[in-house]
Structure formats: structure tokens, C-alpha cells
BAKOL-733245 format. One record per residue (C-alpha): x, y, z; residue in three letters. Coordinates in pm, 1 decimal. Last residue first. Example, Ala and Ser with C-alpha at 12.3 -4.5 7.8 and 13.67 -1.06 7.14 Angstrom:
2
        px        py        pz  rest
    1367.0    -106.0     714.0   SER
    1230.0    -450.0     780.0   ALA
//
This chain:
170
        px        py        pz  rest
    1619.2   -5907.5  -16551.8   UNK
    1419.4   -6159.9  -16753.0   UNK
    1348.1   -6066.5  -17110.7   UNK
     982.9   -6009.8  -17197.3   UNK
     836.5   -6279.3  -17420.8   UNK
     781.3   -6191.5  -17781.1   UNK
     432.4   -6256.2  -17905.0   UNK
     382.3   -6524.0  -18168.9   UNK
     304.6   -6385.8  -18511.5   UNK
     -43.7   -6401.2  -18650.7   UNK
    -317.0   -6664.7  -18639.3   UNK
    -375.8   -6904.6  -18350.3   UNK
    -309.3   -7270.0  -18430.7   UNK
    -598.9   -7476.8  -18559.9   UNK
    -785.1   -7757.4  -18378.2   UNK
   -1028.5   -7497.5  -18243.8   UNK
   -1160.2   -7583.0  -17902.3   UNK
   -1523.2   -7653.5  -17823.3   UNK
   -1517.2   -7794.8  -17474.8   UNK
   -1630.0   -8155.9  -17419.3   UNK
   -1929.1   -8146.9  -17188.5   UNK
   -1928.1   -8234.6  -16823.0   UNK
   -2258.0   -8235.8  -16637.4   UNK
   -2288.5   -7974.7  -16367.0   UNK
   -2296.3   -8021.7  -15991.2   UNK
   -2181.1   -8384.0  -16017.0   UNK
   -1808.7   -8336.7  -16048.8   UNK
   -1684.3   -8400.5  -15694.6   UNK
   -1411.2   -8663.8  -15711.9   UNK
   -1291.8   -8788.1  -15374.0   UNK
    -933.4   -8675.9  -15430.0   UNK
    -863.0   -8980.2  -15644.2   UNK
   -1076.9   -9282.3  -15550.4   UNK
   -1365.0   -9202.7  -15786.3   UNK
   -1130.1   -9222.9  -16086.1   UNK
   -1303.2   -9011.8  -16345.9   UNK
   -1302.0   -9088.5  -16716.6   UNK
   -1472.1   -8842.0  -16949.9   UNK
   -1677.8   -8985.3  -17237.5   UNK
   -1678.0   -8776.5  -17556.8   UNK
   -1516.0   -9046.3  -17770.0   UNK
   -1247.8   -9102.1  -17507.3   UNK
   -1160.9   -8823.5  -17263.6   UNK
    -899.1   -8881.6  -16996.2   UNK
    -950.6   -8704.4  -16663.2   UNK
    -819.0   -9000.0  -16463.4   UNK
    -642.3   -9231.9  -16708.3   UNK
    -819.5   -9566.7  -16736.9   UNK
    -832.0   -9858.4  -16493.5   UNK
    -970.3   -9688.8  -16179.5   UNK
   -1303.6   -9635.9  -16344.7   UNK
   -1607.3   -9411.2  -16326.8   UNK
   -1710.5   -9323.3  -16681.6   UNK
   -1879.2   -8983.2  -16710.4   UNK
   -2085.8   -8826.1  -16990.0   UNK
   -2284.7   -9144.2  -17042.7   UNK
   -2501.7   -9161.9  -17353.1   UNK
   -2568.5   -9536.6  -17310.8   UNK
   -2381.4   -9628.3  -17628.6   UNK
   -2093.8   -9407.5  -17510.2   UNK
   -2058.3   -9598.5  -17185.1   UNK
   -2072.5   -9929.8  -17372.0   UNK
   -1809.3   -9811.1  -17621.1   UNK
   -1584.1   -9694.6  -17336.6   UNK
   -1615.5  -10032.5  -17162.8   UNK
   -1558.8  -10227.7  -17487.2   UNK
   -1248.2  -10018.4  -17554.4   UNK
   -1126.5  -10095.9  -17202.2   UNK
   -1148.9  -10467.4  -17279.1   UNK
    -961.3  -10424.2  -17607.5   UNK
    -661.7  -10240.0  -17466.3   UNK
    -647.6   -9872.0  -17552.6   UNK
    -484.2   -9748.3  -17874.1   UNK
    -700.0   -9432.2  -17881.9   UNK
    -830.0   -9417.3  -18240.4   UNK
    -786.2   -9779.2  -18349.9   UNK
    -926.5   -9913.9  -18023.1   UNK
   -1216.0   -9667.6  -18025.3   UNK
   -1315.1   -9778.5  -18375.1   UNK
   -1288.3  -10142.7  -18268.2   UNK
   -1505.8  -10071.7  -17964.6   UNK
   -1770.0   -9917.2  -18191.3   UNK
   -1772.3  -10230.0  -18406.4   UNK
   -1802.4  -10455.2  -18102.0   UNK
   -2085.8  -10243.4  -17962.4   UNK
   -2274.7  -10267.2  -18293.1   UNK
   -2221.0  -10645.0  -18303.4   UNK
   -2368.7  -10699.9  -17958.2   UNK
   -2243.3  -10694.7  -17600.4   UNK
   -2530.2  -10647.5  -17359.4   UNK
   -2595.9  -10318.4  -17176.8   UNK
   -2671.9  -10374.7  -16810.3   UNK
   -3027.5  -10329.0  -16679.5   UNK
   -2908.5  -10192.1  -16342.6   UNK
   -3126.5  -10457.5  -16178.0   UNK
   -2872.6  -10710.5  -16313.1   UNK
   -2635.0  -10567.1  -16054.6   UNK
   -2850.8  -10704.1  -15773.2   UNK
   -2843.4  -11050.5  -15933.1   UNK
   -2464.3  -11028.8  -15952.1   UNK
   -2447.1  -10946.8  -15582.3   UNK
   -2653.9  -11259.9  -15509.2   UNK
   -2423.9  -11459.0  -15740.4   UNK
   -2121.7  -11327.2  -15548.7   UNK
   -2278.8  -11450.0  -15224.9   UNK
   -2341.4  -11795.6  -15374.1   UNK
   -1992.6  -11804.0  -15529.5   UNK
   -1821.2  -11737.3  -15193.1   UNK
   -1631.8  -11406.4  -15201.7   UNK
   -1256.3  -11449.8  -15210.9   UNK
   -1044.5  -11300.6  -14935.5   UNK
    -723.3  -11230.3  -15127.2   UNK
    -937.8  -11125.8  -15421.4   UNK
    -872.7  -11286.3  -15759.1   UNK
   -1112.5  -11579.2  -15797.8   UNK
   -1468.8  -11517.4  -15674.9   UNK
   -1452.3  -11137.8  -15648.2   UNK
   -1258.2  -11093.1  -15971.6   UNK
   -1458.7  -11330.0  -16191.8   UNK
   -1793.6  -11193.2  -16071.4   UNK
   -1691.9  -10831.0  -16128.2   UNK
   -1555.4  -10911.6  -16475.4   UNK
   -1884.2  -11072.7  -16575.5   UNK
   -2077.5  -10773.9  -16438.9   UNK
   -1855.1  -10534.3  -16631.2   UNK
   -1901.3  -10731.6  -16955.4   UNK
   -2279.2  -10727.0  -16905.7   UNK
   -2266.1  -10349.3  -16903.4   UNK
   -2305.6  -10056.7  -16664.3   UNK
   -2525.4   -9751.8  -16605.3   UNK
   -2626.7   -9558.1  -16294.1   UNK
   -2809.0   -9226.7  -16340.0   UNK
   -3133.1   -9312.7  -16157.8   UNK
   -3055.6   -9045.3  -15895.3   UNK
   -3090.3   -9305.5  -15619.7   UNK
   -2864.9   -9546.8  -15812.2   UNK
   -2598.6   -9286.0  -15878.9   UNK
   -2595.8   -9179.4  -15513.9   UNK
   -2585.8   -9533.9  -15375.2   UNK
   -2307.0   -9631.8  -15615.8   UNK
   -2096.0   -9328.7  -15524.2   UNK
   -2138.1   -9380.8  -15150.3   UNK
   -2061.4   -9752.5  -15174.8   UNK
   -1750.0   -9686.7  -15382.2   UNK
   -1620.7   -9417.8  -15144.7   UNK
   -1678.6   -9642.9  -14842.6   UNK
   -1506.7   -9937.9  -15009.3   UNK
   -1216.5   -9722.7  -15117.7   UNK
   -1166.3   -9609.3  -14758.3   UNK
   -1202.4   -9960.0  -14612.2   UNK
    -962.4  -10142.3  -14842.9   UNK
    -973.6  -10512.7  -14747.8   UNK
   -1353.1  -10511.3  -14697.2   UNK
   -1417.4  -10589.5  -15066.6   UNK
   -1783.4  -10555.1  -15172.4   UNK
   -1785.0  -10189.6  -15278.7   UNK
   -1424.9  -10222.0  -15398.2   UNK
   -1533.6  -10484.0  -15651.9   UNK
   -1824.4  -10270.9  -15776.5   UNK
   -1588.2   -9977.9  -15838.2   UNK
   -1338.5  -10209.5  -16010.4   UNK
   -1610.5  -10335.8  -16245.3   UNK
   -1665.1  -10005.2  -16424.4   UNK
   -1956.2   -9768.0  -16359.4   UNK
   -2111.7   -9559.3  -16637.6   UNK
   -2273.3   -9228.1  -16551.5   UNK
   -2605.5   -9097.2  -16686.5   UNK
   -2644.3   -8730.3  -16779.1   UNK
   -2825.0   -8490.9  -16543.9   UNK
   -3202.7   -8488.5  -16571.3   UNK
//
């Protein structure tokens, strides 16, 4: 089985928000694929953020009853709860990468669920945090699923020997 993928709240928000049709279609396609492949992961924090955004921050707010129905669907994803271990891991990520606290909790939750990919619009596309690669699903219609991403083994040391001289331009 290919590694699980973590989905951030903004992807869920776009899936329900008709204001941006292209992003909505991309979000729905991604969510359907991850769900059918049984690779979808998220957290309780993400579901809370989703509910707050769709009921309070969207221009066309979602009625609470409809948002609650969406929330119930997301609970089928068996979201990771926030516990003391997750908080400690988030603090380590915060000190290492200097991300905001809420993003640290997202990365920690993705890592706790062994996710290789974190789909989010909020973090740097292509950024790698504690072995979790961030992909923005709305940039160039990301196509990474053929092979799971693994952090390359690169030596932290400089190459040995003298640097090569560059040829002079004519």
C-alpha cells in the first residue's frame, strides 16, 4: 500500500465552497481518490478549523446544520485527536522549523499517522518538515501519486578536495 496522505482544513473548505469552482473540483477529486484508496488522514484540529471557517469566515456561510453533516462525514476519516504526545511533537517541530503553532500541530499529526504527504495551501509547496512533504493541491494540479516520496539521503558535509575552476567566458 502506498503511504497515507494528510489533508488540511483548507482542502475540505474548498470542497464545500462553490465560490472557487476550479479549486473545488480539484479538492473534490483529491478527496475522492484518497478516500477510495484508503489513504486519507486528518486530525480533530483540522475538523474544528473546517467547521469554524465554513460557518463563520466564508462569504457565503454554510448553515450550521449542513456544516455539522459535513463534520459527521469527516469523522468517518477517524481523525487523530490532540493528546500530550502530539503537543510535545508539535513543540519540537516549532523549535526546529519556526512555523506557527497551528501548523506545527498539523505537521505533528501527519507525522504521527506516518503520512509522506501533507496536502495544504497554508505551508510552503514542496517544503519538508520532519519527513513530511507539503504539496499544495491547487498548484499545477499536483501529480505525485505514482511513487511515494521519500526524503533523499544527502550528505550534510561539503564535497572533499579543491573546487574546480570554471572555464573563462570568451
